[in-house]
C-alpha distance (Angstrom), angle and dihedral (degrees) to the residues before:
residue distance angle dihedral
M1 . . .
I2 3.79 . .
D3 3.76 112.8 .
Y4 3.87 117.1 -111.2
Q5 3.84 93.4 -131.3
E6 3.81 90.3 50.0
V7 3.75 91.1 53.3
L8 3.83 91.0 50.8
A9 3.89 88.0 52.1
I10 3.77 92.0 47.6
H11 3.78 91.1 49.2
Q12 3.83 91.7 49.3
I13 3.80 90.6 51.3
L14 3.77 92.8 49.8
I15 3.82 92.9 48.1
R16 3.85 92.3 46.6
E17 3.87 90.5 47.0
F18 3.85 99.0 42.9
G19 3.74 104.9 20.1
G20 3.89 135.2 -114.2
L21 3.73 136.2 107.3
Q22 3.75 122.1 -48.7
G23 3.77 124.9 -137.4
V24 3.81 146.5 72.7
R25 3.72 116.4 -84.3
D26 3.80 95.4 -173.9
E27 3.77 119.3 17.6
N28 3.80 95.6 -174.5
S29 3.88 90.0 52.8
L30 3.81 89.8 51.4
K31 3.76 94.5 48.8
S32 3.81 90.3 45.7
A33 3.81 90.3 50.9
L34 3.78 90.5 51.8
E35 3.84 93.6 49.2
R36 3.80 96.4 43.5
P37 3.85 98.4 82.1
F38 3.71 91.3 53.9
S39 3.76 100.3 40.9
G40 3.75 126.0 118.2
F41 3.80 148.5 135.8
G42 3.73 119.3 -97.2
E43 3.78 107.0 -48.2
T44 3.84 92.9 -14.9
E45 3.77 119.0 98.9
F46 3.82 114.0 -152.8
Y47 3.87 90.1 -149.9
P48 3.83 106.2 32.3
S49 3.78 100.3 163.7
V50 3.79 125.4 71.0
A51 3.87 90.5 -122.7
E52 3.82 89.5 54.2
K53 3.74 92.8 48.9
A54 3.86 91.5 48.9
G55 3.80 91.1 44.6
A56 3.87 91.0 50.1
I57 3.77 94.3 55.2
L58 3.70 94.0 43.1
E59 3.75 95.4 48.8
S60 3.85 91.4 44.4
V61 3.79 96.6 52.0
V62 3.81 97.2 38.6
T63 3.84 97.6 46.4
N64 3.84 101.5 33.9
H65 3.81 95.6 46.8
P66 3.74 100.9 -146.4
F67 3.84 92.4 172.7
I68 3.71 128.4 64.1
D69 3.82 89.6 -123.4
G70 3.77 137.7 -8.3
N71 3.79 98.5 49.5
K72 3.86 95.9 139.6
R73 3.81 92.7 48.4
T74 3.80 93.9 44.8
G75 3.84 92.0 45.3
Y76 3.73 90.7 50.9
V77 3.81 94.0 51.0
L78 3.81 92.8 46.5
M79 3.80 88.9 50.2
R80 3.76 89.6 55.0
L81 3.84 91.7 44.9
V82 3.81 89.5 55.8
L83 3.81 90.9 49.6
M84 3.87 91.8 46.2
N85 3.86 92.0 47.4
F86 3.87 84.9 61.4
G87 3.81 94.4 45.9
K88 3.83 93.6 -101.5
D89 3.79 135.9 113.5
L90 3.78 140.8 177.5
Q91 3.78 125.8 -94.0
A92 3.80 106.1 -160.4
S93 3.80 137.4 114.0
Q94 3.73 121.7 -101.0
D95 3.77 90.8 -106.9
E96 3.90 91.0 52.2
K97 3.87 90.0 49.5
Y98 3.80 92.7 45.8
N99 3.86 93.7 47.7
F100 3.83 91.6 45.8
V101 3.88 93.3 52.9
M102 3.80 91.1 45.5
A103 3.82 90.3 49.6
V104 3.76 89.7 52.4
A105 3.78 92.4 47.7
S106 3.79 92.4 49.6
G107 3.82 93.4 49.2
Q108 3.82 93.7 -115.1
L109 3.87 92.0 127.8
D110 3.81 125.8 53.7
F111 3.78 121.0 -147.2
Q112 3.88 93.9 -91.8
Q113 3.83 90.1 50.9
I114 3.88 89.6 50.8
V115 3.82 90.1 51.6
T116 3.81 92.8 46.9
W117 3.85 91.6 50.6
I118 3.87 90.1 49.6
K119 3.86 93.0 45.8
Q120 3.87 91.6 50.4
R121 3.81 91.6 53.8
T122 3.72 103.1 35.7
E123 3.74 124.9 104.2
D124 3.84 140.0 161.0
K125 3.81 115.1 -81.2
């Protein structure tokens, strides 16, 4: 799981670098987003694959808006960090990545479509 304080630092860097307002709008929503990819019941993981874990954190941050600003940017970076923590990364153009995150934010993609997109573009580092 990605550490809460690390996520706050990542968000601050992104806002400082690309603009916007810093700060957490909903701390519980952020903590929930960080826990979602690694949640389960007993021995059963709700999101067993790397793509599912990455998709879960992206969808949670982008759609639940835990930050005042920069939710799409932060969600995207957290998705990539989850992939990288498992030795994976995305292979997609900047336009593809941008369009993907915007489609998630606008509700055009459901969770399974998010996971499929990630799986189709993920490879070992």
